N, C-alpha and C positions, 0 to 999 in steps of 0.2 A: 465776569467782571471781578468777582471775589477771588477767584483763582489767580487772575492777573495781579491782583493786589498782594497776594501772598508772595509770589515770586519777585515782584518788584521791590517789596520791602526788604527782602533778603538780599537781592542782587545789588542794592545800593550800599551794602556793607562789605566788610572783609570776610565774607562767609567761607571763602576757600581755605582759610586757616583752620577751620573746624569741620571735620568730615560729616558730622551730624547734619549740618546745614546744607552740605552738598547733596545728601539724600533728600532732604525736604525740597531743595531746588529741582532735583530730577523729577520727583513725583509731581510737583506743581507745574512745571513746564510741560512735561509729558502729557498730563491729563488736560492741561489748558489747550494744547495743540489738538489733541484728539476731540475735545469738546467742540472746538471751532470747526473741525472737520465734519463731525456729525451734525452740527448746527447748519452748516452749508448744505449737506446732503438732504436734511429735512426741509429746509427753507426752499430749496430749488426743486423739491419733490423728486429727486433723483432715485430715491428708494422705490418709487413706483415703476421705474424702468428696469429695475433689477429684481424681479420677483423670485429668483432662485435663492437669494439670501434670506434666511429667516430673521428679519429685522427685529422682531420682538425678543428673540433669544440673544441676538447681538447686543441689543440695548440692555437686557438684563445682565449679561456678563460684563459689559462695559461699566455700567453703573455700580454693580457689585464689586468689581475689582477696584474701581475708583474709590468707593467707600472704604474698603479694607485698607488699601495702600495710603489713602489720605488720613485715615485714623491713625495708622502707624506713624506717618510723617508728622501729624499734629502732636502726638504724644512725644516723639523724639524732639520736635521743635520746642515744645513746652518744657521738657526736662533739660534741654541744653541752654536755656536762657538763664544766665546768672549775671549779676553785675560785676563779678570778679573777672570774667573773661575780657570784656572790653566795654567800659561804661558808655562810650560814645555810640555804640551800636545797640545798646540795651533796649531803647524804646522801639526801634525798628523790629528787632527780634521778638519782643513781647507782642507788638501789634501783629506781626506775621503769625505768631502762635494763636492769637485770638481768631484771626480770620481763617486760619487753617481749620480750626474747630467749626467755624461757621460753614465753610465749604464742605467739611465732612458731614455735617447735618443736612446740607442740601443734597449731597449725593446719597445719603441714607434715605431721604424722602423719595428721591428719584428711583432708587432701587426698589422701594416698596411699591411704587406705582408701576414700575416695569414688571415686577413680579405679578401684580394683579393682572396686567395686560397679557403677560406670557401665559399665565394660568387660564385665562378666559379663552385664549387662542388654542391651547392644547386640549381643552375640554370640548371644543366644537368638533 
């Protein structure tokens, strides 16, 4: 939900005039789609039907890459928000920056728990 909020706040503005917001949009939409994909896989228990895939490793890499790229996108988003660019888009961009950092912290926590799960699986 928070990732959806990030990209809808930016998509409602003239973000295409500023390349930095294009990067934030790419990261937000890409990881939102992948998160929905993994959510469906886990809710339908499809992962139990495909035991060849190391799901703990996949989850660790997914969450770790999401954390790193969202952190970069959140920093780029926050550093690009200025009132001089376009004052009518300022509030949306500032809110998207805040929520990008919230999403980053969520993926950081998820990466930590994925690492704990992955480590317990590799020790067995």
